VEXRO-495575 format. One record per residue: x, y, z of N, C-alpha, C, O, CB in turn. Coordinates in steps of 0.001 Angstrom, whole numbers, plus 500000, padded with zeros to 6 digits. Atoms other than C-alpha are relative to their C-alpha. Glycine has a CB too. Layout:
N
XYZXYZXYZXYZXYZ
...
***
This chain:
444
500593500235501022299193938924283425498737499115500156498676498114500869500896499539499201
501085500784499709295474937947282825500170498586498803500299498912497623498505501047499841
500758501306500672294883934468281127499093499742499897498645499878501036500082499087500251
501278500474500526291558933243279599500108499799498999500495500432498017499002500619500063
500233501366501071290870930169277823498223499452500109497353499216500947501257498395500674
501569500759500360287715928872276342500546499194498685500953499254497525498400501321499528
499932501657500708288043925708275312498790500167498478497786500872498372499154498409501583
500924500138501458286520924808271374498935499609500859499519500246501735500451498767498582
500816499963499827283315923873273177499052500437501737498093499968502349500056499056499345
500109499407498827283137925921276264498627501323499624497874501809500468501714500584500478
500492499410500577281302928215273536498736499506499963498678498386500472500583500188499116
501324500611500174277670927528272911500005499994498355500272500926497596498660500926500785
499590500805501470277857925914269614498344499869498745497190499511498984500653497895500652
501509500321500607275254925864266680499778498823499693500749498133499383499622500644498828
500651501727499900273274922474266467500231500104498085499240499505497666497585499676500899
499623500466501517274486922456262137499769501360499095500078502539499263498890498596499393
499440498819501022274371924533259540499183500207499885499193501010498952500715500034498852
501517499409500714270924925164259074500010501635500869499484502680500484498155498687500573
499728498919498697271738927709262099500445500948499242500157502067499665501110499643501280
499077498859500782273695929772259607499139501120499930499097502225500473500527499612498419
501880499208500787270461931233258141499782500939501176499415502055500809498077498554499844
500072499560499636270324932428261294500780501591500033500304502724499962499865499224500456
499036499155499209273563934331262268500351501318498396500435502542498503501757498703500749
500497499249501175273529935697258376499601501729500138500173502702499647498690499179499584
500226498266499842271871939085259413501167500620500802501630501736500563498486500437500917
499252499498498358274167939474262717501746499827499740502645500086500541499392498595501659
498715499871500243277298938947260929500565501861499892500090502605499034500169499065498569
499143498729500313279570942464261338500638499687498673500612498571498154501181500345501168
498840500106500740281852942944258840500464501777499364499613502608499044499603498747498693
499135499104500012284216945779258154499860500611498906500851501311498700501133499626500203
500667499207501027282431947277254994498527500384500338497871501218499714500031499229498703
501209498883499811279171947807256969499651501437500341500501502079500958499437499655500708
500021498832499851277695950976257146499880500417501698498934499908502299498934500429499090
500801499272498631277647952969260936501706498883500783502241499230501836497398499292500557
498578500127499695281163950759261378500985500747500260502030500394499715500427499564499342
499038499196500181283152953067261988501111500286498556500931499651497517500591499609501039
499441499960501064285735954226259590501632500125500611501980500560501709499344501166499061
498559499782499583289760953964259371500671500893500958499969501646501633500552500282499053
499693498757498929291790956102261511500402500595498603500344500064497494501340499883501547
499167498718501538293553959537259032500816499342499694501657498984500518500849501666500219
498667500332500425295752958083256770501195500187500142501688500501501225500092500116499304
498781499648499823298880958447255931500737499343500443501907499706500325500136500794500480
498664499949498937300658956467258216500962498757499656500547497599499627499479499837501785
499350501145500506303464954410257136500669498832500330500869498735501541500573500304499531
500136501378499340304549950631257225501141500028500821502227500589500969499976498697499016
499088499873498415305616949644260248501836499074500083502175497902499920498665498921501485
498811500834499926309364949095260719500895498884501196500544497708501101500724500920499733
499411500951498955311459947196263560500818501339500813501812501954500428501158498518499242
499686499129498604311914949562266810501518499712500088501934498725499482499078499432501568
498561500364499437315727949671268151499659499767500790499241498641500518501093500694500161
500452500898499228314508948837271572498221500848500618497847501742501378501411499667501258
501396499381498967310633949081272097499412499390501456499305498224501835498632499850499092
500759500667498813309064948649275176498431500279500306497677500846499514500729500420501244
501268499300499797305783949037277228498952498449500221499273497293500497499574501197498422
500608501130498948303228946794278317498430499523498007497769500163497188498899501284502541
501611500217501390300413944393275354498981498764500744498981497975501689500731499021497777
501048500827499731297342942872274992499808499498499617498639499863499735499246500066500145
500280500748500955296746940332272717498647499253500470498575498770501601501193499149499670
501409501116501103293213938416271420500571499287499194501112499738498184498824500781498852
499469501320500788294283934863270213499023498921499979498790498440501088501310499378500649
500541501547500554292166931763268700500518498838500964501719498744501217500658499612498331
499381500957499091292301928709271135501064498610499322501169497527499898498662499401500789
499277500801500973294778926861268203501227499596500832501513498400500865500365500809498597
499151499944499284297664927467270479500299499684501072499571500353501806500154500609499994
500232499908498783298840926156273816501765500551500358502023500962501489499286498457500666
499512499324500180301845927343273252501037501020500608502020500747501297499371500113499687
500533498883499721301971930536273787500408500089501581501503500277502110498462500030499596
499647500395497993301667930060277825500296499416500569500272499407501800499488499862500884
499274501065498815303241927417278545501548500324499857502166499661500689499710498091499653
499001499679500144306684928913277431500094500721499088501250500418498791500627499269500010
499688498963500961306684931762274489500151500810501041501277501142501412499013500426498837
500271498478499710305549934478276372501129500038501384501941500960501303498013500434500426
499061499945499262307727933827279527501567499978499466502575500259500114499695499077500771
498148499982500331311063933488277562499989501227498506500978501812498066500837497732499295
500389498394500140308989936441275325500739501391500870501775501993500592498451500024500457
499672499203498995309201938824278200501210499959500732501366500945501451499168499906500744
498332500271499297313057937599279672500573500691498877500897501872498995500742498148500244
499428498544501169314420938872275878499942500946499970500939501663500040499737500267498988
499800498691500318313053941681275380499400500960501240499446502187501150499315500258498579
500482498738498998311629943490278325499047500611499967498813501702500487500623500953500058
501587499306500343308392944088277277499175499150500599499571497988500516499471500134498363
500941500414499085305510942985279432499075499277498827499183499505497622499298501293500981
500792500738501019302778940523277911499105500442500926499163499536501757500170498383499509
500543499350499739300002942955279790498766498284500771498660497732501866499806501241498721
501078500856500138297041940196279019500172498793498935501086498746498112498861500849499654
499764501321501467296780937034276582498578499266500300498331498768501398501760498473500201
501354500581499665293262935709276322499715499543499008499758500247497999498960500756500463
500383500757501534292070932712273705498633500285500310498283500630501438500403498124499628
501079500152499771288356932631272684500076499283497981500744499482496966499072501559500764
500410500442501433286915930656269665499676500621499450498946501610499531499281499275499716
500222499559501163287347930770266620498973500483499274499181501364498440500288499388499531
500688499544500599284188931119265547499510501153501028498405501163500486499199499053499436
500270499117499915283295934113267648500709500917499624500159502008499772499703500031500759
499246498763499572286319936330267028499505500918498729499233502096498959501842499771500170
500363498844500680285320937818263553499054501155501070499408502334501086499127499431498642
501015498342499491282793940412265538500320500621500751500184501843500819498709500067500560
499598499291499335284269940673268065501381500956499528501505502101499964500047499241500980
498494499226500797287651942104266337498998501238499800498946502288500439500914499130498119
500576498905500477285058943866264256499350501406500503499352502519499976499312499512499514
500492499336498198283519945599267432501001500827500493500793501726501308499858498738501381
499289499722498842286677946326268449500182501590499071500088502810499213501529498790500531
498864498725501094288326948094265391498802501113499286499217502108498692501114498887498138
501585499302500112284594949736264639500634501111500727501252501984500117498389499166500826
499655499355498954285428951496267865500950500608500538501082500939501716499849499568500538
499007499909499775288352952414267365500594499864501317500354500920501902500154500808499526
500066500954498723289428950674270586501854499865499961502263499048499136498839498152499710
498861500262499262293270950859271936500772498926500812501914498472500886499891500637500575
499332501013498838293446948598274501500104498493499538499845497595500339499031499988501434
500086501287500381293883945511272233501112500486498526500899501128497498498136499327499771
499119499620501237297450945478270265499457498929499183498655499019498254501747499985500170
499455501194501124297822942537268646498326498604500072497839498046501055502181499004500931
501140501476499596294564939563267439501107499396498968502062499856498341497722499913499435
499904500793500643295046936706265937499398500027498047498356500583497701499466499200500967
500852499681501131294307936507262122500228498953498643501179498215498900500336501572499613
500583500532500445293420934660259065499894500547498581499048501414498362499145499856500734
500122499257501506293962935524255179498210500344499550497914501367498932500791498696498636
501306498941499892290142936214255135500002501465500742499662502529500224498889499245500775
500756498500499232289967938920258313501241500838499629501197502067499586499599500005502091
498590498261500320294316940394257215498372500737498200497735501790498155503368498808498537
500451498794500608292246941238253870498976501143500361499217502350500363499639499610499040
500726499570498816288924941992255816500545501588500596500327502645500005500238498758501159
499421499170498622290427944340258451500943501125499525501007502330499768500952498945501116
499084498323500311293424945772256426499482500075499007500275500765498365501757500289499814
500386498565501440291566947019253240499515501020500849499569502162500392498476499665498546
501134499305499090289414948553256308500501500854499948499868501885499722499558499702501313
499077499243499301292262950202257137500349499542502184500878500210503073499186501712499616
500085500067498384292086948708260931501361498945500371501398498813501595498235499232500613
499272500410500111295308946450260505501574500618499903501702501087498772499500499494499352
499277498991500784298856948243260415501183498844498717501731497747498604501053501199501432
499208501213501220300617947077257296501851500225500472502486501209500850499622500723497639
498713499511499561304167946216257923500957500661498873500788500612497655500703498831500635
498322500266500906307737947174256524500710498750499445500711497692500075501143500358500898
499949501619500846309168944467253799501586499743501709501988498629502043500910500051497106
499074499521499426312084945776256624499983498832501710500901498489502455499668501834500028
500657500787499499309772943510258860499836498952500060499139498688501040499437500144499927
500576501352500673309285940344257740501086499558499974501984500252499498499239499905498629
499016499896500447311728938243257952500177499037498560499152498868497900500801499802501087
499811499991501283313299936700254772499601498777499401499160498676498256501241500301499727
500591501571500269312533932684254974499170499887500809499436499529501956500871498761500130
501378500123499445308795932804255816499600499586498382499704500175497306499183501583500888
501184500705501244306646930217253427499497500517498954498710501337499427498795499678500422
501137498733500473304950932055251047498432499564500407497577500429500214500022500254498064
501073500625499705301919929824252250499800501357501178499161502408501130500160498209500452
500313499470498267302105931218255973500067501611499427499329502304500127501590499466501608
499837499063499482302950934486254942498359500980499124497784502034499396501753500415499778
500954499671500372300153934727252618498737499868500641497818499615499861500047499629499127
500856500286498914297740934405255505499925501597500986499003502038501672500728498530500893
500051498254499296298457938099257017500460500863498535501347501713498609501568500380501685
499800499502501199298648939252253447498494500464499299497438499889499563500808498899499207
501331499776500320295956941276251336500655500537498499501585501322498683498986501123501131
499779498709500753296536942841247684501785500184499931501833501176499204499133501408500929
498275499104499886301281943629247989499658499859501151500452498939501350500556501765499407
500042499075499276300199944565251202500413498809501077499814497733501075498669500970500022
500217501274498758301530942409254487499702500861501501500334501810501965501776498836500224
500859499696498921299310942942257556500296499327501907499602499445502917498592499397499298
499746500841498963301270940710260236500575499341499569500961499446498405499225499467500638
498613500719500594303676937862260413499042498434500411497984498460501041502021500438501107
501055501324500019302109934114260455500822499079501179502045498958501112499877499029498153
499361500840498636302868931796263950499632498619499505500405497868500099499222500377501737
500329501077500570301450928677262165500516499523498426500538500666497968498706500119500112
500767500752500827301432926981259135499172499054499631498862498416500637500306499851499669
502044501020499632297852924448257844500478499798498929500947500579498101497901500704500263
500635500872502048297585922340254727499173499429500654499057499970501754501099498585498693
500705500602499974295016919817255191500631498912499012501226499124497956498896500644499880
499307501764500249296030915636254626499007499055500393498294499158501391501472499522501049
500850501130499933294180912994254574500595498770500896501715498311500669499737499554498551
499520500552498955294238910620257762499396498715500061498166498756500035499836500766501115
500749501142500116293634906545257815500108499518501127501268499629501524500300499127499043
500225501363499454292631904048260446500280499040499197499605498688498230498778499760500396
499079500852500819295515901476259449499122498667500824498820497707500116502044500259500240
500544501035499807293744899081261791498482499466499242498080498394498788499995500111501267
501745500076500484290056899506260661500502499011498552500162497842498367498952502106499481
500037500599501350291760899083256573500374498882500326499408498187500010500770500552498903
499941501120499541293188895974257916498692498556499684498543497623498895500150500482501336
500701500667499945290315894605259108498831500077498904498182499043498752499810500065501108
501027500463501390287868895050256042500434500300498732499875500948497848498598500685499959
499819500430500889290243894007253920500953501000498887500762500946497672498792499592499752
499718498763500335292489897123253090501191499805499719501549498631499809499756500994500853
498780500458500279296176897717252000500232501043501134500061502253500983500700500019498426
500478498828498736296328899346255521501507501255500111501241502396500487499762498847502035
499286498962500521300040901276254757499579501145498195500119502083497608501378499092499948
499843498718501543298618902891251221498759500129500035497915499254500230500618499546498166
501171499677500279295953905368250628499086500066499011499539499751497910500004500674500251
500560499752501490293373905980248177500771501053499101500843502215499501498480500535500096
499754499076500345294908907626245856499425501280498186499853502136497412501169499458500292
500730499303500800292243908647243632497995499968500828497729499706502001500349499126498271
500883499095498879288296909893244410499474498658500059499259498160501164498875501552499638
500585501194500485286938906668242853500404499128501057499558498674501828500430499547498575
499010500599499134289398904953244871499779500314501559500333499664502446501384500501499546
499536499855498912288621906664247786498385499637500884498077499203501994500831501542500101
501229500757499708284947906078247562499999498177500708499619497637501746499304500048498477
499880501729499732285602902183247503500502499663501516500076498811502296501273499228498850
499505500417498588287468902221250560498876500289501307498565499717502352501445500909500286
501476499206498989284504904445252202499214499012500647499048498772501843498705500892499012
501082500958499917281874901614251194500462498908500782499614498291501425499518499531498678
499306501578499571284565898489252486500590501056501783501538500799502525501978499107498309
499447500127498455285066900116255880498411500809500701498420501269501843501954501147500354
501167499537499010281423901427256944499435498552499681499691497711498820498894501589499597
500492501079499099279190898999258955498856500604500087498518501608499461500712499635501357
500830499561499660276654899498260090499177500807501883498184501124502539499653499065499356
499621499340498468277600900855263413501116501205499753501302502178500484500783498673501167
498486498893500080280807902888262056499655500427498675498689499937498090501882499212500071
499656498979500787281487905160259470500988500260498874501762501134499263500213500667500699
499000500488500372283769904542256751500783501789500069502008501830500178499776498964498485
499412498947500274284299908825256470499231501685500894498061501596501267499933499871498312
500683499560499362283509912137258215500539500956499967501743501012500214499684499546500898
499146498332500263284187915806257606499624501154500938500205501064502020499600500732498403
500116498469498453283018919372259994499657500982499006500312502017498881501892500715501176
500846499236499962280387920717258011498443501256500507497554501889499939500163499539499674
500925499685499573278636921916260946500115501892500405499477502288501380499809498910501065
499711498760499808279770925930260824500257500593498501500805500178497480501174500102501006
499387499280501541280152928095258072501108499836499630501213499100498648500051501360499850
498238500136500354284125928293257849500285498469499737501224497927499154501142500539501489
499643501518500220283611924710258009499285499508498136499821499187497076499004498923501618
500071499471501285281457924933255312500524500443498199500434500019497047499901500527500424
499181499631501297283383926914253039500868499281499766501107499124498569500591501143499919
498912500909500205286237924495253652499840498943499692500885498347499431500668499840500805
500485501738500212284549921055253016499819500754498475500937500454498057498184499014501101
500667499418501009283197923019249557501228500189499463501482499330498619499028501158500208
498634499893500986287102924534248287500610499146499723501068498949498598500955500651500308
498423501519500135289490921170249242498449499127498562498914498755497485500530498166502874
500316500770501974286198919364246028500165500633499627500636500200498575498836499480499122
500333498637501073286061922934244508501478499259499576501269498294498840499813502182500651
498455500170500293289924922154243961500179498231499610500259497986498406501044500540501618
499866501097500342290282918426243927499055499768498516499370499002497605499684499198501231
500507499921501551288080918813240920500908501198499268500028501640498530498171500433499911
498962499243500640290503921100239432499372501787499590499789502498498675500445498981498500
500596499211500300288167924021239758499996501368500929500069501043502114498998499386499800
499603498582499890288506928022240643498696500991500660497740501491500067500448500505498399
501111498214499336286416930851243219499518501319499129498641502177499226501047501052501200
499790498202500371287238933634241053500596499740498715501230498722498438501201501134501141
499652499675501032287879934954237732501176500896500732501355500831501948498885500557499060
499464499310500116290594937620237235500088501241500918500930501905501522499803500014499085
500835498737499529288170940059238342499286499747501122498360500546501258499017500504499011
500665500287499379286904938442241216499236499270500070499242498368500908499781500481500160
501241500545500427283999937348239980499793498765500122500579497967499612499754500218498864
499911501355499532282953934407241160500020498839498332500074499363497220498407499766501211
499661500905500946283270931146238694499822498052500693499979496872500379501728500578499565
500150501959499263282498928195241261498774499304499661498496498184500088499890499821501941
500880500975500037279652927226240091499400499560498571498327499224498070499022500404500867
499869500903501089280770926126237160499872498382499661499525497647500586500993500256499754
500189501407499642280732922513235841500590499274500711500177498228501212500005499393499255
498887500384499009283739922027237681499332500024501686499216498999502359501385501250499785
500958499986499065281757923326240737499020499121500690499004498719501854499501500632499661
501377500950500330278678921316240215500291498452500334499616497657500988499542500086498228
499533501442499828280579918171240102500508499680501120500396498487501401500899499607499153
499627499941499395282095918703242731499375500234500930499505499157501512500599500330499769
501458499632499024279409919889245264499426498494500019499070497935501057498621501335499140
501110501199500146277677916549243748500556498343500572499963497368501035499609499892498148
499782501076499301280450914248244575499906500285501570499576499292502219501275499473499571
500387499806498316280187915851248536498719499505500414498416498968501479499940501541500476
501175500645499286277085914950248747499635498614499548498489498242499803498783500844499839
500110501940500867276991911239247130500351499384500848499915498236500933501018499355498611
499378500768499337279083910446249826498670499769501496498615498753502188501652500745500247
501094499777498883275922911427252568498891499071499480498425498117500102499442501682500179
501169500355500327273224910627250280499551498935498986498499498323498800499572500979499730
500736501624501040273620907964247465501097498660500572500683497544500884500343500222497486
499989501099499486276690906109248605500568499697501718501498499073502229500710499381499002
500384500292497962275720906350252853501437499941500629501408498903501291499042498019500560
498554500179499830279892906699253800500378500765500623501534500670501036500757499972499076
499924498828499506279420909897255312499284500143501797498180500675501916499244500874498813
500544499541499723278991909922258798499370501283500431499880502366500720500124499531500164
501333498638500171275557912089259021500516500864501565499624501625501941497634499141500137
499267498929498789277462914022262284500284500846499546499874501942499927501143499757500749
499900499217500606278810915472260045499746501642499715500300502738499641499743499452499598
501089498184500075276390918330259600500287500497501359500570501682501535497766499913499842
499919498493498973276688919322263143501325499940500589501348500524501672498777500123501432
498778499605499076280643919016264221500503501294499122500901501557497987501322498628500193
499728498844500997281120922160263709501911500527500428502303501606499985498527501550500406
498388499991500314285197922190264305501130498724500212500886497708500863500536501100500911
499375501091500747288115920084263139500335499438501902499975498375502408501628500524498538
500084500616498009288825919579267431499229499142499529499785498162499034499203501032501619
501424500904500019285370917852266923500402499062499089500142497930499497498504500755499491
499878500974500356286635915968264157501510499142499935501855498055499472499393500221499037
498385501323499673290391914812265086499541498965501519499719497767501736502140501326500693
500748501462498865288467913531268683499258498698499297499809497599499235498516500672501090
500800501501500662285649910984266814501191499276498864500968498240498236498188500528498860
499457500705501005288568910303264596501724498734501244502297497657501082500630501686498449
499346500493498872290971909440267788499542499151500515500172498327501178500209500677500819
500705500859498262288145907736269785500031498559498883499981497494499499497566500718500984
500273500798500693287986905355266260498669499743499068498402499021498107500236499295500688
501035499383500587284822906840265660499584499535498616498603498820498410500293501295499985
499774500187501122285819906853261809501087499390499556501971499172500384499890500876499565
498735500429500817288333905482259444500955500717499321502156500447499291499691499322499135
499536499223500950289124908022257194499749501780500341498591502016500684499260499433498681
500574499054499784289211911961257697501289501318499347502519501354499386499503499879501628
498951498440500890290812915494255763500216501016501110499717502131501259498943501126498469
499848498469499186292088917342258453501362500576499904502185500433498999499708499904501680
498923499109500024294629919611259635501093499423500455500861498235500681499793501119500670
498639500380499803298062918924260500499981499735501310500991499149501700501043500969499619
499719499991498118297323918957264697499603498414500148500077497664501001498633501323501246
500593501467500069295040915415263436501432499255500731501443498958501926499544499373498082
498458500741499490298771913775264086499804500181500874499059499384501443501412500325499739
499747500143497751299173914596267714498799500111499807498538499978498611500923501404501465
501781500736499204295569914103268765500341498728499156501490498362499403497853500988499442
500354500908500175294980911207266913501872498583500140501793497433499710499006500413498543
499148500407498998298768909832268575500413500555501256501555500950501488500884499850499516
499461498945498893298682911464271804499042498722501019498338497789500633499375502227499891
500292501127498817297778909513275376498980499726499477498981498937498533499853500300501579
501929499997500074293810909744275185499470499336498702498267499245498455499223501796499912
501285500151500776293404908276271951500253498444499467501085497663499927499790501268498661
500185501685499498292541904787270833501056499209498765501224498000498601497879499295499830
498568500194500764295655904983268052501142500296500273501278500768501402500096500465499044
499049499657499855298930905497267673500761500456498869500048500752497910500394499258500593
498662499732500751302544906399265578499028498756498757498242498983497837502024499429501063
500122501484500645302004902404264262498422499994498995498400499893497768499917498638501541
501458499964500610298034902537263332499246501286499331498050501408499067499137499625501093
500684499114500657297754905703261801500561500869498658501372501776498469499668500783500990
499358499479501421298174906394258343499822501853498956498645502208498902499245498756499011
500530499545500649298346909569256037500859500418499134502082500290499202499307500624500456
499537499442501259298695911344252601499395500811499506498590501557500064500156499302499137
500562498959500474297925913170250120498151499796499343497811498873498602501135500407498897
500828499981500145294195914218249889499298499212498608499789499623497556499990501051500281
499627500694501434292733911605246890499301501078499358498617501803500080499429498299499582
500673499029501246291426913936243492499445499447499340499553498239499127500693500706499119
500958500804500845289060913455241419500676500435498687501322499579498083498260500374500157
499512500153501098290136915049238478501490500386499582502143500517498546499188500538499360
498070499621499377293696915903239787500382499157501099499777498597502014500340501768500793
499399501763498741296037913394241717499331500844501131498275500385501566502485499429500494
500535499677499038295379915943244452499905501370499928500209502119499000500531499519500995
500035498325499669294676919291246070499945500315501507499854499347502262498599500760499327
500262499766498349294397920882249672499732500890500004499622501460498918500852499910501035
500671498759499871293117923868251286501275500615501272501856499772501956498057499779500548
499491499907499471295220926130253276499510500653501305498748501619501269500683500238499375
500893499123499276294267927143256421501475500949501564501531500809502785498297498549500812
498798499431499403297572929274257865498897500754501403497678500749501575501076501281498688
500760499065499073296850931539260974501625501013500435502758500557500588499000498911501626
498918499681499360299023934538262166499541500971501657498661500771502494500918500872498771
500660498895499714298819937500264011500033501468499392500449501731498264500244500062501076
500061498239501056298447941358262974499601500832501641499020500668502713497985500246498136
500903498619499330298051944641264393499598500281500370498772499386500190499516500595500005
501093498727500653295672947344265263500858500710500180501931500825500771498511500550500619
499327498391500969296188950398263519499873501043501422500533502077501523498528500835498151
500463499466499434294673951514266512500991500070501580500792500866502498498734499512499794
499267500618498687297150950205269367500753501360499943500693502241499085501030498314499926
499367499365499737299524952104271139501499500118500146502336501006500310499513500120500581
498531500420499689302431950323271442500168498498498805499966497294498956500179499521502067
499991500824500783303085948869268266501267499742498824501217499507497617498875500244499584
498525500017500229306895948748267761500284498766501172501291498059501149500860501704500294
500035501259498354306331946171271343499478499387499130500255498578498622499037500135501776
501263501022501197303590944542268864500742499137499199500522497929499107499007500993498675
499315500261500860306021944117266540501251499333500245501630498657499288500083500937499455
499617501044499233308473942404268655499824498803500269500606497859500388499943500194500665
500691501523499594305931939834269467499640499269498882499803498073499124498637500065500860
499849500579501167305318938712266100501407499305499217501530498286498538499535500934499346
499158500359500595308564938733265167500901498476500879501454497500500370500703501363499746
499897501293499546309378936303267956499537499016499606500315498238499053499751499896500879
500658501051500123306710933857267560500218499230498799499791498083498663498828500294500151
499179500863501087308740933163263969501591499719500279502276498863499719499925500803498567
499344500864499164311164932410265506500219498516499792499250497756499808499427500126501044
499856501294499983313140929047265062500056499262501258499932498042501367500991499769499349
499970500599498261313346928216268627497934499989500409497709498944501019501265501767501488
501419499390499772309132929272269159499360498952498858498325498391499218499807501942499652
500388500632501150308518927324265767500413498563500141499520497790499795500573500663498793
499668501399499451310143924034266786499145499763501566498860498616501912501852499910500209
500877500709499396308122924045269654498490499765499686497736499098500394500105500416501016
501387499976500083304825924584267892500055498040499758499392497180500339499280501272498501
499672500447500822306323922025265700499586498392500789498740497550500491501387500568499523
499748501452499410306928919010267910499110500444501502499692499877502426502047499462500212
500601500134498854304590919895270933498485500389500085497823500166501099500745500695500860
501000499833500764301381921259268727499545499261498604498318499246498496500144501103499845
499640500626501614301644919577265157499566500447499094498801499915498289499688498805499638
500179499104500585301606922330263663500976500338499114502075500591499609499718500750500692
498964499569500669303454923199260448500567501505499975499949502560500114499701499637498868
499526498469499129306268925937261010499965501012498428499840500494497318502205499905501034
500265499266500684306085928937258955501468500715499169501423501746498498499127500744500799
498728499420500536310159929346257851500545498771499601500156497718500106500946500868501008
499821500909501374311889927260255075501677499403500863502722499128500273500130501240497926
498634500388499377314745926238257681499411499773501323500375499760502088501312501169499952
500639501156499170312466924674260494499518499296499346499301498315500057499116500201500888
501129500860501474310483922908257341500981499239499836501041498035500083499400500874498259
498546501173500261313698921643256503501017498969500825501899498225500397500998500745499583
499067500103499063315116920793259790499625498525500401498655498155501062499951501161501138
500526501471499833315422916944259686498905499241501837498167498271502008501793499118499807
500856500601498932314145917066263824498613500600500266498027500707501344500731500064501247
501258499581499895311078918484262860499136499281498975497927499249498747499959501432499876
501536501389500632309980915695260564500445498630500874500065497497500579500099499333497582
500140501059499401311051913549263020499068499808501335498526498779501738501183499720500178
501199499539499248308901915533265831498668500010499286497722500167500057500236501337500462
501065500084501091306127915307262500499835499507499108499601500208498124499754500668499564
499966500873501739306014913052259780498766500310499303498627500070498104500019498072500011
500828499430501097303120914419258655500702500953498708500638500600497530498971500880500768
498793499464500503305605916991257262500161499226498809499975499811497742501197499934500951
498945500702501676307103914418254385498543500458499496498452501576498991500733497621499636
501080499355501099303391914688252899499251501002500007498165500898499435499147499341499723
499537498109500340303493918917253255500347500033499195499564500441498338500955500907500616
499426500030500607305985918510251312499354499597498417499627500498497624500791499442500656
500274500594500777304584916821248564498861501024499207498809501442498050499721498719500546
501246498719500448301271919331248585500598500795499126499946501280498201499414501089501242
499713498782500566303462921596247301500136499692498524500578500453497663501239500657500624
500174500469501710303057919812243986498682500199499493498553499844498322500278498364499682
501167499599500540299335920983243614499558500896500617500015501472501604499151499184499866
500696498653499532297183923399244075499443499969501535498831499038502059498692500310498986
500253499525498662296805925329247652499782500754499905500532501624499462500589500047500863
500674498912500092294056927449248021499539500620502092499417500313503278498506499436498769
500888499645498376292663929298250831498850501790499505498196502355500381501914500578501878
500900499368500377290640932080248941500114501270500755499569502052499976498869499300500085
500610498988499402290541935113251408500281501092499996501313501727500210499886499889500896
500123499046499839289125937514251149499261501377500625498569500956501552500111499822499442
500601499270499142287649940864252550498327499621500457497719499878501496500180501298499396
501685501006499587283910938842252307500381498996500080499803498249499289498643499803498983
500285501633499970284677935768252950498924499415501346498200498422501270501690499183500216
500689500472498493283037935518256859498809500477498890498031499532499018500366500965501976
501407499600500694280090936899254483499466498982499352498268498701499312500052501093498997
499841500665501246281056934363251811499517498621500836498769497728500439501675500095499156
500182501375499193281106931752254803498293499901500297497676498854500497501011500044501656
501142500481499458277686932553255611499339499613499026498824498501499138499313500792500763
500784500278500914276059932538252641499649498660499342498531498184499144500351500679499282
499482501655500785277627928964250856499670498976501569499747497747501587502454499936499334
500215501584498741276787927062254663498134499980499884497367499077500219500764500495502496
502265500250499669272406927894254389500294499036497885500184497818497749498060503112500017
500364500748500704272554926798250786500511498327499905499862497468499309500162500709499075
499579501008500162275129923802251437499094498697500744498704497634500258501289500229500358
501116500304498987272996922627254234498869499415499036498549498236498884499462501439500916
501645501446500659269643921865251932501111499397498818500916498188498691497702501063498750
499612501042500723272166920676249195500450498791500563500385497719499963500829500378499285
499137501859499717274032917779251424498399499177500889498349498020501307502183500100501829
501737500901499681269790916898252684498954500594499316497847501052499599499330500051501701
500866500395501734268768916910248988499124500861499997498627500751498876499111498426499654
500859498780500122266374919997249531499894500598498724498948500750497951500434501001500844
500186499476501917267805921554246287501230498875499298501821497808499465500700502355499544
498457500875501244270480920246243821500911500527500075500830501742499893500040499944498313
498760499056500347273914921163243834500251501404498645501092502298498548501028498849499658
500075498846501010273436923498240994499151501578500232499337502772499992499331499293498798
500762498922499025270836925287242804500666500870501060500330502016501358499036499293500785
499645499817498702272970925539245751500425501142499882500063502172500449500847499141500610
499326499204500204275717927113243855499332501840499214499552503034499416500890499069499278
500151498840500337274044929271241826498997500940500976498863502075500519499613499868498687
500147498930499424272486931141244077501144499969501255500514499822502302498504500134500359
499056499691499329275678931484246206500498500859499085500487502071499299500768499012500493
499287499005500570277459932723243421498801501363499236499080502392498620501043499113498829
500874498549499785274301935056243192500455501623501240500475502853501198498412499259500662
500137499158498684274884936455246636501495500624499484501767501824499439499847499036501808
498497499476499735278616936687246076500600500907499236501592501526499621500901499045499952
499796498573500744278789939205243238499487501010500663500005502080500341499405500121498673
500497498787499353276911941508245399500469500234500687500207501302501241499066500186500395
499126500205498564279523940527248096501201501342499187501560502437499620500872497739500429
498657499786500365282391941378245659499816501890499878500481502665500565500476498965498357
500275499145500273280902944544244254499804501332501168500128502517501083499157499546499330
499684498618498848280276946399247780501521499988500463502145501036500628498976499855501631
498067500161499762284233945076248663500732500620499175501813500953499660500712498543499814
499128500528501157285613945561245231499323500761498990499309500389497816500039498319499710
500542499016500770283548948882244050500602500389498422501400501310498253500096501118500883
499517499509501734284321949247240071500147501804499528500466502118498382498508499318498804
***
C-alpha cells in the first residue's frame, strides 16, 4: 500500500484572503465548459455486494489519522479487500484535483473525501455514485448524512460529524477577572469579555479567515448567529439583507472598532492553525471544530482538560447557532471497484471505527449509538455541548456552486475586514455574483 501524507502546512499557503482574487479565475468547477461530461446515464443506485473483492485507491484530506493507524489493516483483515493506495492531501487543494480526475473520467481513483458542497457539485454533475437506501446504515445522524447528500440523493457515507463550538482559556479568564467556568452567552457579553482579555501583546479572539473556505465559514457563522439565511426557497441569495449586513458589521467591528481580533486572523488559512494558536496560549477565545479539544489538551499544549472551557457560541439576535463541518467518503462514478468501495464506506461508519475517531482524534461520531455511548462522552467532553447545539440552527448550505461562492465571498470579505468597502457593499457584490452562479447550476 502506498501512503502519502501532506501536512496542513507542507503545501504552499495563500498569504491572506486577498490572494483569493488570484485563485478566482483558476477554480475548476463541474459546470465549466470543457470539463467533460457525466458517464452515459441510467446507472442504478449502488447496493451492497455479497462478497466484494478487489483493490482500492483512496484520496482523503489530512483530517484523520485513524485510518492509517488501524482502520486500513482492520478493513483488509475483515473483508479481504486490499487498499492499494491511500493518500492524503491538503483540503484546500483537493477540489480542483478531483474535478480534473472526474472530467477525464479517470478510473484509477475509487474513493474520494467529500463534504456537503462537493457532494452537491460532483453529485449533480454525475461524477459520484449514488447509493441505494439499502447501503445506508439506519442510525446515521442527519447532519452527518447531509454532508454526502444533495436534493434527496445520497452520494456517500459520512466519516465523522462536526460542528463548531466555543473554546476559552480558563486561566486567561481568571487572570482577567472573568468567571473561568462560564463562557459568555450573548454577543455583547462576548465582546466585553474579549476586551478584558486583550492586552498590548495578547488578543482576546482569533479566527481563520485566511482562505476562501474559511472566509465563507466565518461569515456563515455570523449570519446564523444573527438569525439570517443564505437563500430563499428557490436558492436566490438573501444573505445581503439587514440580518446579513449586521452580521458582517459585527465581525468587522471585532478587528476595526473593538480591536479584540488578532490581525493574524486574516492570514490563518486552516482551523488547525487556529487550534495551535489557542493551544499555545496565543489567544483566549476561539470558535472551532471539535478536534480543538484534543489539540488543546494534548501533550504539546500549554493547556489541559482543567484549563479549557467549552460551550455554545454566543448569538447576536438568537441564543446560539453554529455551522456544520461533517465530512465523508464518496465513490467515483468511474470506479471499477464500486462494491468494494462501498464496503470501505460502510466499514468507516461502524461503531468500532467511530469510537476510535472520537477517542483518538476528537471528532464527533456519525451514528446515534456511538453519540449516546457514555464512553464517548468520557473520551470527548465536548459532546455535551454538541448535544446542546441541536436546539439551535446548524447549517452549511452545501451547494454545487459552493467552491466558487467561497472564492467570490472571500475577496469581498477581505476588503470589508480591511475597511476598504462597507459590509453592505461587500455582500451586495457577493449576492450579485451568487445569482449568476445559481443560474449556471440551476437553470430555470
